[in-house]
N, C-alpha and C positions, 0 to 999 in steps of 0.2 A: 287935739281940740277938746274942749269940754263937752260933756254930755248936753245934747240939745235941751234947753230949759223946758220946752213944751213936753218932750218925752219924759224928762225927769218928773214933771208934774203928773204925767199919766202913770208912771211907775209908783209914785207916792199914792195915787188914787187906788191902784190895784192892791198895794200893801195895806192901805187903810181899810179896804173893804173886808179884810180878814179871811179871804179865801185861802184855803190850804194849797200848798204846791201840788202841781199835777202828779208828781211822782209819789205823793202820799195817798192818792185816791185810785179809783178804778178807771179803766178806759171809758166806761159809760159816763162817769162823773166828769172826766176830762173833756169828753165830746160836748157835753151840755155846757160846761164852763166856757169852752172855746166859742161855741155858738152865741152864748150870751155876750161875750166880750166883743165879737165882731158885728154880726148883723143885729144883735140885741142892743148895741149902743148907737147904731146908725139912725140918724134922723132922715125923714123924707127928702129934705133939701140937700142931704149929702150923697144922695144916689147919683152916680155918674151917668149922664145920659148917653144912650147909644141908639142906633137905628131901630133894632128889634132884638128880642130875646125869645128863644124857642127851646122848650124842653123836648128831649128826644132820647134815643138809645144808640149806642155804638157797640161794635163787637169787642168783647173781652176775651180772655184766654179760656174761660169756662162758661161763657154765655153772655147775653146782653148786659151792658152796663148803662146806668143812667148818665145822661150827658146834657149839656146846655150849650146852645149855639148863640153867640153874640155877633151881630152884624152891624157894621158901621153905617152911619148916615151916608146917603149919596149913592151913585151908581158905580158898580164895579167895572172890570174884575178886580178882586181884591186877593192878596195872599191869604193863606189859611194857617192857623196856629193851633196845634194840639197843646192844651194846657193841663198840667198836673198840679193839684193843690198840695200845699205843705201841711204839716201837722205831725211830723215825726213817724209817719207810716201808721199812726194809731188813731189820730183825731183829724177833724177837718172834713169838709164836704163841699158840695156845690154852693151852698148858701154862705158858708164862712168866707169864701173867696169870690163872691159875686162882684163886689166893687173892684177887686183887683183885675178880674177878667174885663170888666167894663173899661177900666183905665187902659189896658193893653189894646182892646178893640178900638177905642177912641183915639188914643195917642199914636198907635202904630198903624192905624187905618188898615186893620186886618179882621177877617172873620176868626173868632176864637171859639174853639170847641173844647169846653171844660169837661173833664172825664171823672166820674165818681168811681174810682177803682176800689177793689176790696181792701179792707183795712185789717191790720193785726190787732189783737192776737187771735181773732177768729180765723183769719187767713194770713198766716205768717209767710215770711220769705220762702220762695220767690213769687208768691201769688200776685202781689201788687205790681211788681215790675213786669211780670208776664202780662198782666192786664194792660199796663201802659204800652207795652210793645205792640200788643194786638190792636189796641185803640189807635195808636199812631199809624199802623199799617192801614186801618180802615180810613183814617183821615186822608192819607196819601191817595188811596184808590178812589175816594169820593171828592177830591179837591175840586174837580171841574164843576161839580154840583153845589159845593159849599161856597167857594169864593170866586169861582169862575176862571181860575188860572191854575197852573201846575206848581206854583210856588208854595211850599209847605215848610213851616218851622215848628219848633217845640219851645215851650216855655214852662217854668215852674219855680216855686219858691221853696227853699229848705229841702224837705224830703222830695218835693216836686221838682226841685232843681237837680237832685240826685237822679230822679227818674228821667229827666229831660237829657242829662249828660249820658246816661246809660243807653237810652233809646237811640240817641245820635250815634253812639258807638256800635250798637247792635245792628242798626239799619245800614250803616256803612259797610259792615261786614257781610251784609246780605245784598250788597250792590245797590242800595237805595240811599241817595245823597239828599239830605235835607238842605234847605236854603240858609237856615240860621238856627241858632240856639240861644235862648235867653235864660240865663242861670242866676236866679235871685237868691243871694246868701245860701248857696247850695251846700248840701252835705256830700262831700266828694271823697273822703277818706275813711278808713276803718275806724271803729270806735276807740281803739287803743292808741291811735296816732297822737303824738305829743307835739303841740305847737304853743308858742308863747300866749296867743290869744285864748287858748283853752284854759290856761291857768289864771291869766289876768282877768278874764271876763267870766269866770266860772260861777259867779253868784251875784245876784242883784240887778241883772240886766235883762229880765224877762225870760230868755232861754238860759237855763242853768245846767251845769254839768250833771247833776243828779237826775234831772229831767231827761237829758239826752241818753243817759244810761238806761233809764226806764223805757224810753222809746225803743232803743236798740234791743233791750231785753225782750220786749214783746214781739218786735218784728223779726229779729234775726236769731235770737236765742244763742245757741252755741256757735253760730256762724259769725257773730259780731266781730271777732278778732281776726277773721280770715282776710286774705287779700283778694278775694273773689271780686273782679271788677264790676259785677252786677250789684255789689254792695258799695264798693269803693272805686268809682270810675278813674280816680287818679292813679290807681295801681294797674290800669290796662297796659298790655304789652306795648301798644303803640297808639299815639293820638294823632298820627299823620292821616291826612285825608278827611278830617272831620269838617263839618260846616263851620263858617265863622261864628263867633260867639260874642255876646255881651254878657259880662260877668259882673255882678253887683255884690258888694259886701257892706257890712256895717261896722263901724269902728269899735263899738262896745258889744261885740258878738263873739262867742266862743268859736264860731265857724269862720271868723274873718280870715285867718292866715291860711287855712286849707283852701278857701275859695281863691285867695290871691295866688296860691301855689298852682292851682289848676289853670288859671289864666296864663301864668308864666309857662307852665308845661305845654299848653296849647301853642303858644308862640314859638317855643323851642322846637316843636314838631312841625313848624311851618304853617300853623293855622292862624288866621286873623283873629285876634281876641282883643276886644275893647274891655278895659278894666275900669270900673266906676266904684271907687271907694266911697263909702257913705260917712263922711266926717260927722261925728256927734250922734250918729244913729245907733239904734239897737236892732236886734233880731226882731223881725215882724214889722218893721217900719213901713213896709210897702202897703199896709192897710191902715196906716196912722197919719196919712196926709191930712185928714179932716181935723186932726188934733194939732199938727205941727206944720207951719208953713215951710220950714226947712226940709222936712221929709217930703212934702208935696213937690217942692222944687226938684229934688233928686228923682222922685218918681217920674215926673214929666220929662226930665232930661233923658233918663234911661229908657223909658218907653219909646220916646221919639227916635233915639238912637237905634233901638232894636228894629223899629220900622224901616229905617234907612238901610240897615244891614240886610234885613229880610228882602227888601226890594232890590238890593244891589246898587243903591244910590252912591 
């Protein structure tokens, strides 16, 4: 399928703005640019409505972490979802992913707990994933107070999809089974893995190969080429016994094929896995529904399906 025309226009707008690529700047510059692109371009009428939003803290691996709780409208009990934002382990925060969390809260009818984990390079691997694991344990232990039921899932995009997959594996190994995992164009293999989409979509579609190398260099350093499943959950010894998954990819994304491979590997291990390809989409499209009706349709479908899987419908 051809690139979605609305997203093509957004890419042209970004190119025309003259901003230099992330991998040519500092992490601080990248964070500011990402914030400007996401919440900085959102108009008030594009804010996805939810029942309530509350800033709080949750347990991290080395102390409290900022977090934000989104509750749907209506009376519960609701399932609860621990959400980990994307941004290559280096950029992104609670604000850049505010509307994405609102979409999941509203569409899946779930309480969403967004976690502001520590970022690289100030806190390299494994700090971020250790925070995610600690926060997920906190959500599980507080589920009765958060959503009112014992049903807990994980969700995240890109690097956050990596964290969600790893957390599901780690909690399984600790005897804690989650209800579902929502992996949105997740980074699930090591940085040196070769897939056709890594070559075909290496440049010009928002997430570029050079930027991915920059992210992994800051986050993983010399660990980037290893098969450590905390970095590359596709390399785990076993995927059996994991919670059912909804895996979303984008056609024009370097991570497309590895995400599809993870969905297939889950199925081969006996795990229910819904795979939603994003025809015409680019990496990051889950926050671009306000620009693209096609993206918005896929977002709504994927979020609704995640809610069904989470509830066991």
